[in-house]
C-alpha positions in Angstrom: -22.1 22.3 -10.4 -21.7 22.6 -6.7 -23.2 18.7 -6.6 -20.7 17.5 -9.0 -17.7 19.2 -7.1 -18.8 17.6 -3.7 -18.8 14.3 -5.6 -15.4 15.2 -6.6 -14.3 15.9 -3.2 -15.9 12.9 -1.7 -14.1 10.6 -4.4 -10.8 12.0 -3.6 -11.2 11.9 0.0 -12.3 8.0 -0.5 -9.3 7.4 -2.9 -7.0 9.1 -0.4 -8.0 7.1 2.5 -7.9 3.8 0.6 -4.2 4.4 -0.5 -3.5 5.6 3.3 -4.8 2.5 4.9 -3.4 0.0 2.5 0.0 1.8 1.1 1.3 3.5 3.9 1.4 0.6 6.4 3.0 -1.6 3.5 5.8 1.1 3.0 6.1 1.7 6.8 6.8 -2.3 7.1 8.9 -2.4 4.4 11.2 0.2 5.4 11.4 -1.1 8.7 12.6 -4.5 7.3 15.0 -3.1 5.2 16.9 -0.9 7.8 16.5 -3.6 10.3 17.9 -6.2 7.7 21.0 -3.8 7.0 21.8 -3.9 11.0 23.4 -7.2 11.0 22.9 -10.0 13.3 21.7 -13.7 12.5 18.0 -13.0 13.4 16.1 -11.8 10.4 14.2 -8.3 10.5 11.3 -8.4 12.6 8.2 -6.1 13.4 7.3 -6.4 16.9 9.2 -9.6 17.5 7.8 -11.2 14.5 9.5 -11.8 11.3 8.1 -12.7 7.8 10.0 -15.2 5.6 9.7 -16.4 2.2 9.8 -20.3 1.7 12.1 -21.5 -1.2 11.8 -25.1 -1.1 9.3 -27.4 -0.5 10.9 -29.3 2.5 8.1 -28.4 5.0 5.3 -29.5 2.4 3.0 -31.9 3.8 0.0 -33.2 5.2 0.1 -32.1 8.8 -1.8 -29.0 9.8 1.0 -26.7 10.1 3.2 -27.9 7.0 3.3 -25.2 4.5 4.4 -25.6 0.8 6.9 -23.8 -1.3 6.2 -20.0 -2.1 4.8 -19.4 1.2 5.1 -16.3 3.4 5.9 -17.6 6.8 5.9 -15.7 10.3 8.4 -16.7 13.0 8.5 -15.2 16.5 12.1 -14.0 17.3 13.0 -16.3 20.6 15.4 -15.1 23.1 17.7 -17.5 24.7 15.3 -18.3 27.5 12.5 -19.0 25.3 14.6 -21.6 23.3 14.7 -23.5 26.4 11.1 -24.2 26.1 11.2 -25.6 22.8 9.9 -29.2 22.3 9.6 -32.2 20.1 7.2 -31.1 17.2 7.8 -27.4 17.1 8.9 -25.6 13.9 12.0 -23.7 14.3 13.7 -21.4 11.8 17.7 -21.6 12.2 20.4 -19.7 10.4 23.0 -21.4 8.4 26.1 -18.9 8.6 28.2 -20.8 6.0 25.5 -20.4 3.5 23.8 -17.4 4.7 20.4 -18.9 4.8 17.5 -19.5 7.0 16.1 -23.1 7.3 12.6 -23.8 8.7 12.1 -27.4 9.7 10.2 -29.4 12.6 12.1 -30.9 15.5 12.2 -34.5 15.9 14.1 -34.6 18.9 15.6 -32.5 21.6 19.2 -32.9 23.3 19.9 -31.8 26.8 22.9 -31.5 29.2 22.1 -31.1 33.0 18.6 -30.3 32.3 19.5 -27.8 29.6 18.6 -28.1 25.8 21.8 -28.0 23.8 20.9 -29.1 20.3 18.0 -30.0 18.3 17.7 -32.8 15.8 15.3 -31.4 13.0 13.7 -32.6 9.8 11.4 -31.0 7.1 8.2 -32.6 6.7 8.8 -33.9 2.9 12.6 -34.8 3.7 14.1 -38.1 4.7 17.0 -36.9 6.3 17.7 -35.1 9.5 20.0 -32.3 10.9 21.4 -31.3 13.9 21.2 -27.9 14.9 22.9 -26.0 17.8 20.8 -24.0 19.8 22.6 -20.8 19.3 21.6 -20.9 15.6 18.0 -21.0 16.2 16.6 -17.6 15.7 12.6 -18.1 15.8 9.7 -20.2 16.2 6.9 -20.7 13.4 3.5 -19.2 14.2 1.7 -19.4 10.6 1.8 -19.3 7.0 -0.1 -17.5 3.8 0.4 -20.0 1.0 1.6 -18.3 -2.5 2.4 -15.0 -0.9 6.2 -15.4 -0.4 7.6 -14.3 -3.7 5.0 -11.4 -3.8 6.0 -10.3 -0.2 9.9 -10.2 -1.1 9.4 -8.2 -4.2 7.6 -5.6 -2.1 10.9 -5.2 -0.2 12.9 -4.4 -3.3 13.1 -0.9 -4.8 11.3 -2.3 -8.0 8.2 -3.7 -5.5 8.1 -0.5 -3.7 8.0 1.7 -6.9 5.2 -0.7 -8.3 3.1 -0.8 -5.3 3.6 2.6 -3.4 5.0 5.0 -5.9 2.6 4.1 -8.9 -0.4 4.3 -6.9 0.5 7.6 -5.3 1.4 9.0 -8.8 -1.7 7.8 -10.2 -3.6 9.7 -7.5 -1.6 12.7 -7.9 -2.6 12.5 -11.7 -6.2 11.9 -10.9 -6.3 15.1 -8.7 -4.3 17.2 -11.2 -6.9 16.2 -14.2 -9.9 16.6 -11.7 -8.7 20.1 -10.9 -8.1 20.9 -14.5 -11.3 19.9 -15.6 -13.1 21.9 -12.9 -11.0 25.0 -13.6 -11.9 24.5 -17.1 -15.8 24.3 -16.3 -15.3 27.4 -14.1 -13.6 29.3 -17.1 -16.4 28.0 -19.5 -18.9 29.5 -17.2 -17.4 32.7 -16.6 -17.1 33.0 -20.5 -20.7 32.2 -20.9 -21.7 34.6 -18.2 -19.6 37.3 -19.7 -21.2 36.7 -23.2 -24.5 36.8 -21.7 -23.6 40.2 -20.0 -22.4 41.6 -23.2 -25.7 40.4 -24.9 -27.7 42.2 -22.4 -25.5 45.3 -22.8 -26.1 44.9 -26.3 -29.7 44.7 -26.0 -29.8 47.5 -23.3 -27.8 49.7 -26.0 -30.2 49.1 -28.8 -33.2 49.9 -26.6 -31.6 52.9 -25.7 -31.1 53.9 -29.1 -34.7 52.9 -30.1 -35.8 55.1 -27.2 -33.9 57.9 -28.0 -34.8 58.1 -31.8 -38.6 57.7 -30.9 -38.2 60.6 -28.3 -36.3 62.5 -31.3 -38.8 62.0 -33.8 -41.4 63.0 -31.5 -40.0 66.3 -30.8 -39.5 67.2 -34.5 -43.4 66.4 -35.4 -45.5 69.7 -35.0 -48.7 69.1 -33.3 -51.8 69.2 -35.8 -52.9 72.2 -37.4 -49.5 74.0 -36.6 -47.4 75.3 -39.4 
C-alpha cells in the first residue's frame, strides 16, 4: 500500500511539474501580450523587446534563407528611433499601416536619406512585384526569425478560448485526476479498515467461543465426582 501511495505521489509531482513548466509560461506570456496590446501605441505588444506576429499573407514566401510562408509565427525586435537609423537594404522590417490597422513585414530594397539621416524606406515582399514607400516613423521592428505553421496557433492561444483550452482544461484535468486518486486511496483505506475490523470481530468471536468451551469444560469437571465417591 505504501509503495502504491508513493508512486501516486511521484506521478502527481511529475504531472504538476510538466504543467508548471509548459503552461505557466504560456499563460504569463499571453496575459502580458494581451495587457500590453490594450495599452495603445503603434508597436505590437512585446516580451523583453521581442514581439510575436502571425503572418496572414504569402507576400514574404520565397527561396531566400530568411523568407517565410503564410501561417508562420515571426519574431521582431522592437526598434528605437536610433536603431532605425542602422537599417539597410536587405533587412526585413515590420511597419504599421494606421489607416488599415495592420502590420506589414517586408524586405527593404532601398533606403532614402536626407543629410545622412534615413527618412523613408522602399520595401517589397519577396513574393511581390510592386514596392511600397514606408516612412521611418511607421517602422516598429526588425525581423529576427520565424516558426513555420505556428502563427494561427499562437494567435489562438491569446484568445479566451485558447487560454481555456490549453491552460484551463489541463489544470482542470489534473485537479480531476488528483481528486480521483485521493478518492480511490481513501476507498482503499476504508476497505482495509473494514477488513481489519472484520478480522478483529472474528478474533473476538473465536476468543469468546474458546472462553465458553473452557468454561463448560471447567463446569463439567466440577460436577463429575471422583471415582468411588457417591
